[in-house]
Short mmCIF file of the C-alpha atoms (twelve columns), coordinates in Angstrom:
data_MODEL
# 
_entry.id   MODEL 
# 
loop_
_atom_site.group_PDB 
_atom_site.id 
_atom_site.type_symbol 
_atom_site.label_atom_id 
_atom_site.label_alt_id 
_atom_site.label_comp_id 
_atom_site.label_asym_id 
_atom_site.label_seq_id 
_atom_site.Cartn_x 
_atom_site.Cartn_y 
_atom_site.Cartn_z 
_atom_site.pdbx_PDB_model_num 
ATOM 1  C CA . MET A 1  0.000   0.000  0.000   1 
ATOM 2  C CA . ASN A 2  2.940   2.363  0.627   1 
ATOM 3  C CA . LYS A 3  4.060   2.018  -2.999  1 
ATOM 4  C CA . LEU A 4  0.563   2.809  -4.190  1 
ATOM 5  C CA . ASN A 5  0.377   5.912  -1.983  1 
ATOM 6  C CA . ALA A 6  3.820   7.004  -3.169  1 
ATOM 7  C CA . LEU A 7  2.753   6.542  -6.798  1 
ATOM 8  C CA . ILE A 8  -0.445  8.541  -6.243  1 
ATOM 9  C CA . SER A 9  1.558   11.286 -4.556  1 
ATOM 10 C CA . TYR A 10 4.037   11.323 -7.441  1 
ATOM 11 C CA . ILE A 11 1.220   11.570 -9.981  1 
ATOM 12 C CA . GLU A 12 -0.403  14.425 -8.063  1 
ATOM 13 C CA . GLN A 13 2.888   16.320 -7.854  1 
ATOM 14 C CA . THR A 14 3.481   15.768 -11.562 1 
ATOM 15 C CA . GLU A 15 0.000   17.072 -12.315 1 
ATOM 16 C CA . GLN A 16 0.668   20.185 -10.212 1 
ATOM 17 C CA . LEU A 17 3.958   20.753 -12.004 1 
ATOM 18 C CA . LEU A 18 2.306   20.433 -15.414 1 
ATOM 19 C CA . ASP A 19 -0.437  22.831 -14.337 1 
ATOM 20 C CA . MET A 20 2.188   25.372 -13.270 1 
ATOM 21 C CA . VAL A 21 4.081   24.985 -16.552 1 
ATOM 22 C CA . LEU A 22 0.890   25.482 -18.555 1 
ATOM 23 C CA . GLU A 23 -0.049  28.546 -16.504 1 
ATOM 24 C CA . GLN A 24 3.434   30.002 -17.001 1 
ATOM 25 C CA . GLN A 25 3.183   29.430 -20.760 1 
ATOM 26 C CA . ARG A 26 -0.278  31.016 -20.836 1 
ATOM 27 C CA . LEU A 27 1.017   34.078 -18.986 1 
ATOM 28 C CA . THR A 28 4.039   34.314 -21.285 1 
ATOM 29 C CA . LEU A 29 1.815   34.241 -24.369 1 
ATOM 30 C CA . SER A 30 -0.536  36.791 -22.829 1 
ATOM 31 C CA . LEU A 31 2.369   39.129 -22.078 1 
ATOM 32 C CA . GLN A 32 3.783   38.669 -25.572 1 
ATOM 33 C CA . PHE A 33 0.384   39.445 -27.110 1 
ATOM 34 C CA . SER A 34 0.022   42.563 -24.939 1 
ATOM 35 C CA . LYS A 35 3.462   43.790 -25.998 1 
ATOM 36 C CA . GLU A 36 2.632   43.243 -29.677 1 
ATOM 37 C CA . ILE A 37 -0.666  45.129 -29.322 1 
ATOM 38 C CA . SER A 38 1.120   47.974 -27.549 1 
ATOM 39 C CA . ASN A 39 3.809   48.142 -30.236 1 
ATOM 40 C CA . ALA A 40 1.181   48.176 -32.987 1 
ATOM 41 C CA . HIS A 41 -0.725  50.949 -31.203 1 
ATOM 42 C CA . GLN A 42 2.457   53.017 -30.868 1 
ATOM 43 C CA . LYS A 43 3.229   52.580 -34.579 1 
ATOM 44 C CA . VAL A 44 -0.285  53.634 -35.577 1 
ATOM 45 C CA . SER A 45 -0.158  56.624 -33.232 1 
ATOM 46 C CA . LEU A 46 3.183   57.701 -34.690 1 
ATOM 47 C CA . ALA A 47 1.862   57.318 -38.229 1 
ATOM 48 C CA . GLU A 48 -1.185  59.408 -37.287 1 
ATOM 49 C CA . LYS A 49 1.024   62.137 -35.858 1 
ATOM 50 C CA . LYS A 50 3.039   62.148 -39.070 1 
ATOM 51 C CA . ARG A 51 -0.253  62.274 -41.013 1 
ATOM 52 C CA . GLN A 52 0.619   59.067 -42.855 1 
ATOM 53 C CA . VAL A 53 -2.695  57.446 -41.922 1 
ATOM 54 C CA . LYS A 54 -6.071  58.650 -40.711 1 
ATOM 55 C CA . ASN A 55 -8.032  56.991 -37.971 1 
ATOM 56 C CA . ALA A 56 -11.617 58.218 -37.677 1 
ATOM 57 C CA . CYS A 57 -11.759 57.093 -34.027 1 
ATOM 58 C CA . SER A 58 -8.577  58.885 -33.031 1 
ATOM 59 C CA . PRO A 59 -8.595  62.324 -31.385 1 
ATOM 60 C CA . VAL A 60 -5.454  63.178 -33.397 1 
ATOM 61 C CA . SER A 61 -7.292  62.983 -36.723 1 
ATOM 62 C CA . SER A 62 -10.445 64.763 -35.551 1 
ATOM 63 C CA . ASP A 63 -9.096  68.264 -36.183 1 
# 
């Protein structure tokens, strides 16, 4: 019975580890996506300021 309990404990710990790895990967992807969105927004804002593009929703182009 001790071997069975040890195996169950090992499986539970492995499951916890995998859950943590998946959560870390999810957070990494979320951060990467947020950075890409921020970079795209900065590029669009810069292009608007330089009058290279017009964005009807932007306060910069409403003048």
